[in-house]
N, C-alpha and C positions, 0 to 999 in steps of 0.2 A: 668225527673229524677233529673235534676240539683237542684231543690228545696229541694231534700232530701239529697244532698251532705253534708250540715252542720251536719245533724243527723248522717249520716254514719261516718263522720269524728270524731264526738264526741265519738261514740261507739268504733271506732278504737283506739282513744286516751286512753279511759278508759280500754281497754283490752290490745292489743298489745303494745300500746305506753306507758303504765304506769305500769300496775301490772302483766299482764299475764306471761311474761317471768320469772320474779322472782318466781311467784307462781308455774309454771311448774317445775322449778329447785328445789324449796324447797320440793314440793310434791314428786318429783322423788328421792331426797336424803332420805326423810322420808320413802318412800316405800322400798328403798334399804336397809336401816339400820334395819327397823322393820321386814323385811322379812328374815333377816340373809344373805343378799347379795345373794338372790336366783338366780339371773341371772348368777353369777359366779359358783355357786354350780352345775348348770345344763348345764354349757357351753359345755361340751363334748357331751352331748346328742343332742345338736342342729344339729350337722352335720349328724345325722342319717336320717333326713328327706330328704336329698339330694339323698341318696341311696335307699329310699323307705322302710327303716326299719320300720316294723310295719304298713305298708300301707294297706288300704283296697283293696281287689281285686274286689269289687263290682263296675262294670262300671256305675251304676246308682247313685253313691255317689261321692261327691267331696273329693278328697284325701287331706291329710295334705300338701303334696308337691304342689299340684295345688293351694290350698289356700295360701301357702307361695308365690308362683310366682305371683299370682294376687295381693297380698298385696305389694310385692316388686315392681311390675309394677306401683303401685300407689305411693309408697313412692319415688321411683326413677323417677326423672323428670328434669325439667329445673333447679331446685335448685342444682342438682348435677353437672351441667355444668356451668350455669351462676351464681347461688347463691354462689358457692364456690369462684368464681373469684371476685365477689363483696365483699365478706367477707375479702379476702386477700387484695384487693385494699383499703378498708376502715379501716380494722383492723390490717393489716400487717400479716406476716407469723404466728404470735402468735395466730391468730384467729383459725388456723387449730387445735392447741392443745386443745382449748376450745370446738371445735366441737367434738373432740374425747371424751372429758370428759363428755359432755352432752349426747353423744350417749351411753356411758357405764351406765349412770344413767337412760336414757330413755329406755334401754333394760328391766329394771325392771318394769317401768310403762307399757310398752307394754305387758309384761307377765301378769301383774295383770288385765289389761282391757280385754285382749283376754281370760283369764281364766274365767272371769265373763261372757263374751259373750257366751262362750261355756256352762257354767253351767246353764244359763237361756235360752238357745236356744229352739226353738219350731219347731216341725215337721209340715210341710205343707201337704195339701191333696195329693200333688204330690210325697211325700216322701222325699222332700228336707228339709233343715234346714234353719231357719232364726233367727237372733239374732243381738246383738249390743247394744249400750247405751240406745236407746229408750225402748228396750225390757227388759234390765236388770234393768232399772229404774222401769218399771211397775211390773215385777215379783220379783224383789229384794226388792224394797222399798214400793210397794203397789199402788193401784189404786188412792189413794189420791195425788200421785205425777204425775198423767197422764199429767197434764198441763206442767210439766217440760219436760216430754218425747216428747210432741207435739212441744214445742219450739225447742228442739234439732232436731227433724225430719225436721221441716220447714227450719231451718238454714242449715242443711245438704244438702237439695235439692238446696237452694239458692246459697250456696257457691261452693260446689263441682260439682253437676250435671249441673248447669247453668253457673255460673261465670267462674270456672276453665276450663270447656270444651271449652268455647269461647276463653280463653287464649291459650289453647293447640292448637286449630285450627289456631290461629294467629301465634303461634310460628313456626309450621310446614310450613305454607305458606310463612312466612318471610324468613326462612332458605332456602327453595326451590327457592325462587325468587333471593336471594342474591348469592347463590352458583351455581345454575343450570339455572338461568334465566327462570324458569317456571312461567308463569303468575299465579297470585293468584287464579283466577277462576277455572283453571284446577286442581290445588291442592285441592281447596275446594270441587269440585265435587268428585274427587277420594276419599278424606277423608270421605266425607259424605256417599258415597256408601259403603265403607269398614266398617264404623261405623255401618250403618244400618244392614249389613249382620251379624255382630258379636252380636250386642245387641238384635236382634230379636231371637237369639238362646238362650237367657237367660244366667244364671250363668254357665250352663254346657258348652256352646260354648265359653263363656268368659274364663273359666278355661282351656279348652283344647287349646285355642289359646295362653293363657299366658304360658302354659307348653312348648310351642314351641318358642314363641317370646322372652320371658324374658331370658332364657339361652343364646340365640344368642346375645341379647342386652348386657347382663351383661358380658359374657365371651369375647365378641368382644371388648368391651370398656376396660375391665381389661387387655386383651392381648395387646392392643395398649399401655396402660400405662406401662406395664411390659417391653415392647420393648424400650420405651423411658427411663425408669429407667436403663435398661441394658446398653443402649448407654451412660448413664451419671453416671454409678455406682460409679465412684471415687468421684463424687460431692455429692452423697447421704448423707454421714455422716454429712457434713457441713450444708446441708439443714435441717436435723433433729435437729442439735444443734441450728440452727437459729430459728426454730419453737419454741423450748423450751425457748430459751433466750428471744425471743420477748414476749412469753406468760407471763413471770414473770417480764417483765419490765427491764431486764438486758440490752437489746438493743431496742431502740425506732425506729420503722420503719415508723410510721405515727404519725400525731398529735393525742394526746390523749393517746399514749403509751399503757400500760397494760390495762387501762380501755376500750380503743377502741377495743383491741384484745378480751377481755372477752365479751363485748357487742355484737360484730359482730359474734364471734364464737358461742355463745349461741343462738343468734337469728337465724342464718342460720342453725345451727344444728337442732334446734327444728322445723323450717319450713320444713326442708328436711325430717326428719324421722317421723314427725307427732305423736310421742309418747305423749300420754295424750290428744290428740284431739278427740279420740273416733272414728276416721274414719276407720282404719284398722280392729277393732273388728267386724264391719259389715260383712267383708269378712271372718274373722277368724271363725265366728259362722257357716259358711256353711260347714265346714269340718267334715267328719266322722272320729272321733277319739275315742279311748277307755276311755280317761280321759281328762277333761278340761285343765289340766296343760300341757298335751302333745302339744296342740295347742298354749298355752301360751308360751312355750319354743320355738316353731316354729316362732311365731311372734316376740319374743325377738331376734331371729336370723335374721329376716328381717331388724330390725334396725341396727344390726351389719353389714349386707351386704350393706345397704344404705349408712351409714355414715363412718364407720371404713374402709370399702373396697372401695366403688365407689367414695365417696367424696374425699378420700385420693388420689385416682388415679388422679382426676382433680388437686388437690393441688400440687402433685409432678410434673405433666406435666407443670404447671405454674412456680413453684419455681425452677425447674431444668433448665429452659430456661433463655433467656436474654431479653425477651419482657417486662416482669414485672420489673418495677423499683420502689423500695420502696419510698413512699411519692410523686411519680410523678402522675400528673393528666392526664386524656386522656382516653386511652383504658381500658375498663373493661367489665364485663359480658361475654356473649358468644364470643365477639370479642377477648377478652384477651385469653380465652381458645383456640380458633381457631388459632390465630396468634402464640401462644406458640407451639401448635402442629405442625403447618407448619414449624416453625423454627427448630424443631427437625428432622422431617422426610420428609419434602418437601411439595409441593403445593397440592399433592393428598390428604393430610390429611383433607383439608377443605371439600372434598366430603364425606370422612369417617365420619366426625363430623355431616354433614347434615343428613346422613343416621342414625347415632346414635340418633340425636334429633328427627327424624321421629319415630323411634321405642320407644324412651322414651315417647314422646307425645302421641302416639297411645295407648300404654299400660296404660297411665294415663287416657285417654278418656274412655277406657273400665272399668277401676276401678271406675272412677267418676260416670259413668252411673249407675253401680250396687249400689253404695251408695245411689243414688237418688231413684232407684227402691226399695231398701230395706226400705227406709224411707217412701216412698209412700204407700207400702203395709201395713205399720204399721198404717197409718192414714185412709186408705180406702181399702176395699176388692173388690171394683168394678173393674172388669178386663179391662174395657174400659179406666180406668185411666192410666194403663201401656202403652196402645197404644198412648195415648196423650203424655205421657212423652217421649216415644221413638221417636215419630215424632218431638217433640220439641228439643230433643237432637241433632238429625240429622240436623235440621235447625240451631241450635245454633253453631254447629261445622262449618257448611258451612258459616254462617254469620261472625264468628270470623276469618275465613280464607280469605274471599274475601274483607273485609273492614278493612284496617289498623287501623282505629280509633274506630272500633266497640266495642272493649273491654272496652272503657270508660263507656259504658252503665252498665257494670258489676262491677263497682267500689265498690259495696256492698259486694263482696266476702270476703275480709279480715275481715271487721267488723262482718259479719255473722259467719265466722269461729272463731272469738274471742268469740262470745256468746256461740257457741256450745262447745268450749273448756272449758269455765267456767262451763257450765252445766255438762259436763262429769267429770270434776275434783271434783265437789261437790258430784256427784254420787259415784265416786271412793272412796272418803274419807268415805262416809257413808257405803259403801259395802266392805271396806277393810277387816274388821273382817271375813266376809263371804269368801272372796278370800283366806285368810290365813287358814281358816278351810279346804278348798279344797286343798290348797298346802300341808298342814299337812297330809291330807289323802294320797296324792301322795307320800310324803316322808316316811310315815309309811309303805306303801306297798313295797317301795324300801328296807327299812330296814328289812322287812320280807323275802327278797330274791326274790321278784316278779319283774322280769325284765321289764314287761310292765303292769304297774298298770291299773286297771279298775275302773271306777266310778260307784257307785251304789246309785241311788237317795234315796233308802230306808234307807241309812245311814244318810240322811239329811232330815228327815220328816218335819222339820219346814220350809224348803225352797220350794218355788213355782216352782219346776222343772217339766219338761215334761218327764215322764218315757219312752215314746215311742222314745225319742231321744237317748236312751242308751240301745240298744238291747244286748250289751255285759254284762249287769249288772248281768245276771244269772250265769256268769262264775266267779264272784268276789269271791276270796278265803275267807272263813269264819273260825272263830276260831273253832277248834275241841275240844269237851269236854274232850277228852282223851289227849289233848295236841297237839300242832302244828296247822296246818291249812289244810282245805280241800276245794275243789271247790264245789260250789253249783249247777253248771250246767253240 
């Protein structure tokens, strides 16, 4: 693989290292302004998914909340613990402000891409739904763009299903070894067995597991952060002032000042919430909802949870402590978060963080596997291909766990993710008018007093949608010739 390193390095430089971050930001700002700041207009509706408002009662379908938790499990990972610490070390406290800013913009991008994934989702013979960038490229842009969809699918498998799963296995095994002195091989076996049990159950078992694991993971970590904030409540205002002052260069915490804060904040924010990469829409398409925008709103909320809530938790744990010293070199990454937590509440916190890393990584493995499965089913309908993929994922997780240097083999993950991000952004720009038509339909129904809008493919005859994916279409209210509206079903 080493002979390919120069090629992967070039791809990485041309995407993440040069143009992709600014493009993601520019597109996100464009989507936000052109959509009329849609993510803020629907902000109050986001919280309904947590209470099951409008959820399907059909146990054979993936609910909006289950899709939310699977996607949160994928977005939330090492970047929320180690990535935030790296951003603060390299960019100063001001990096946190720019992470917040890019999350607010990314919420719109996430809404648009999830709305498109739902609009063009397809019903499987088993009655489930599949969708995502590869499918909205085919059904939204046409067969002549199949080559673009195939590139996306290949890069999705290479980066998420293979490379990032090796990294997650390595992260869990390393944390277990450092904190609990558990040999890597034992962790690898346990992780491989658990992974096999979950992924052989398909998206339904992944969703049911996420519905349990993710709330425990998120609320446990948030609870710890709130405890630390409460213990240091008098210092909180000064920390917030410091974040803002550093963000705009009024106080320089690291070399590079405001520029370093912006660069690190945007980079880490985008890596963490994945808005614009097209990964989460693969999961968003599995949900049974009445209107595509409903799941768009839900996925926008997952970006809010990932960055505004969970990344902020890590930031406050670090900045409210005395382990982090602006401009000083040495401790960073997971070690900085761990030592900061220990300084606040005691040595037991390192075991809590190890458990949190385990849940974060395991939820990411489930998510990464499903992205690979969805991409593979797009490229081939051969059922044996899924068995090969599942066996490979189990082996990759084990290999990543037992061999500290094994993840070097998967150095192509970032460049492959860069390519799929470029492909997805091109598709989003070309399909943005379609997304806005669907958003306008949602808004129009709300304006008519319909609390829970319903999507009817018949209203969009020019779009290559799957009518079987929208069983509620018969209940869409239609104009009454005598005035007002009536239901057709």
